[in-house]
C-alpha positions as CSV (number, residue, x, y, z in Angstrom):
1,M,6.8,169.5,-70.9
2,R,6.9,168.8,-67.0
3,P,8.7,172.4,-66.5
4,A,5.8,174.4,-68.4
5,L,3.0,172.1,-66.5
6,A,4.7,173.2,-63.1
7,A,5.1,177.1,-64.1
8,A,1.8,176.9,-65.0
9,A,0.2,175.1,-62.6
10,C,2.1,177.7,-60.2
11,V,0.7,180.7,-62.3
12,V,-3.3,179.5,-61.4
13,A,-2.7,178.9,-58.2
14,A,-0.8,182.3,-57.7
15,T,-4.0,183.9,-59.5
16,L,-6.8,181.5,-57.4
17,A,-5.3,182.3,-54.3
18,D,-5.4,186.4,-55.3
19,D,-8.7,186.1,-56.5
20,S,-9.6,184.6,-53.3
21,L,-8.2,186.5,-50.7
22,A,-8.0,190.0,-52.5
23,P,-11.5,190.6,-52.4
24,S,-12.6,192.6,-55.0
25,R,-16.1,194.6,-56.6
26,L,-14.6,194.7,-60.1
27,S,-14.9,191.8,-62.3
28,H,-15.6,191.6,-66.0
29,A,-17.6,188.5,-67.5
30,R,-15.7,187.0,-70.5
31,S,-17.8,185.4,-73.0
32,P,-17.7,181.4,-73.4
33,L,-16.1,182.1,-76.9
34,A,-13.4,184.0,-74.9
35,L,-13.1,181.2,-72.2
36,A,-12.8,178.5,-74.5
37,G,-9.8,180.5,-76.5
38,A,-8.2,180.7,-73.2
39,G,-8.3,177.1,-72.7
40,A,-7.0,176.5,-76.7
41,L,-4.0,178.9,-76.0
42,A,-3.1,177.4,-72.7
43,V,-3.4,173.6,-74.5
44,A,-1.1,174.9,-77.5
45,L,1.5,176.6,-75.2
46,L,1.6,173.8,-73.6
47,V,2.2,171.1,-76.3
48,L,4.2,173.1,-78.7
49,V,6.6,175.4,-77.0
50,P,8.4,172.2,-75.1
51,R,9.4,170.6,-78.6
52,A,11.4,173.2,-79.1
53,R,13.2,172.0,-75.8
54,S,14.8,175.1,-74.7
55,L,14.0,175.3,-70.8
56,T,14.2,178.9,-70.7
57,M,11.0,178.5,-73.8
58,S,9.3,175.9,-71.9
59,L,8.9,178.4,-68.3
60,A,8.1,181.0,-70.7
61,A,4.9,179.6,-72.2
62,G,4.4,177.7,-68.8
63,V,3.7,181.3,-67.1
64,A,1.4,182.3,-69.6
65,A,-0.6,178.9,-70.5
66,G,-0.8,179.3,-66.4
67,G,-2.1,182.8,-66.7
68,A,-4.8,181.9,-69.6
69,A,-5.6,178.4,-68.1
70,A,-6.3,180.9,-64.8
71,T,-8.8,182.8,-66.6
72,L,-10.7,180.4,-68.2
73,V,-10.7,179.1,-63.9
74,A,-12.0,181.9,-62.7
75,G,-14.0,182.6,-65.1
76,V,-16.0,179.8,-65.1
77,A,-16.1,179.7,-60.7
78,W,-16.8,183.2,-60.2
79,R,-20.4,183.8,-61.5
80,D,-20.3,187.9,-61.5
81,G,-17.1,187.4,-64.3
82,V,-13.6,187.2,-63.4
83,P,-12.0,189.2,-60.6
84,N,-9.7,192.1,-60.9
85,P,-8.2,192.8,-57.1
86,L,-5.2,194.7,-58.5
87,V,-5.7,198.6,-59.9
88,R,-3.3,200.4,-60.4
89,G,-4.1,204.0,-62.3
90,G,-7.0,203.3,-63.3
91,I,-6.9,199.8,-64.2
92,A,-8.4,196.8,-62.9
93,F,-6.1,193.2,-63.8
94,N,-5.4,190.0,-61.8
95,V,-1.9,188.0,-61.5
96,A,-3.6,185.9,-64.6
97,D,-3.2,189.0,-66.5
98,L,0.4,190.1,-65.3
99,A,1.5,186.1,-66.4
100,V,0.0,186.3,-69.9
101,G,2.1,189.1,-70.5
102,V,5.5,188.3,-68.7
103,G,4.7,185.2,-69.9
104,D,4.2,186.1,-73.7
105,A,7.7,188.6,-72.9
106,L,9.6,185.8,-71.8
107,L,8.7,183.6,-74.9
108,I,9.1,185.7,-77.2
109,G,12.8,187.0,-75.6
110,A,13.3,183.0,-75.6
111,A,12.6,182.1,-79.0
112,L,15.2,184.8,-80.5
113,L,17.6,183.2,-78.6
114,H,16.7,180.2,-79.1
115,A,16.7,181.2,-82.9
116,W,19.7,183.0,-82.9
117,Q,22.3,180.1,-80.8
118,G,21.2,177.4,-83.5
119,R,21.3,179.7,-86.6
120,D,23.4,178.1,-88.0
121,R,21.5,175.1,-88.5
122,L,19.6,177.2,-90.3
123,F,21.7,176.2,-93.8
124,E,21.0,172.5,-92.9
125,T,19.6,170.1,-95.2
126,I,16.7,168.7,-94.3
């Protein structure tokens, strides 16, 4: 769980630093339900994924959880909504959005690799 927490903390810190240092007029409000969902997702990723005992999965879950937690923190910290200082091709986003996407992609890949490497254990009796 420690690597996941460390990765999440790094993502939260990077997101909040970027949102603070790169001011943006673009932002979007998040409903209390969306913020609660982000918090629940972060907790679930940090608690459940490390149980698989895969460092790669734990780090990936930490990145995704950090993105979700950063969205929660930014949604509470900024009255006007979550800032989106990054704009590419008409799409505005922030580091938390990137972390959720990258973390999810890494987590799916790591889970598939972990399952493939342990496929012989699928036929063991419980």
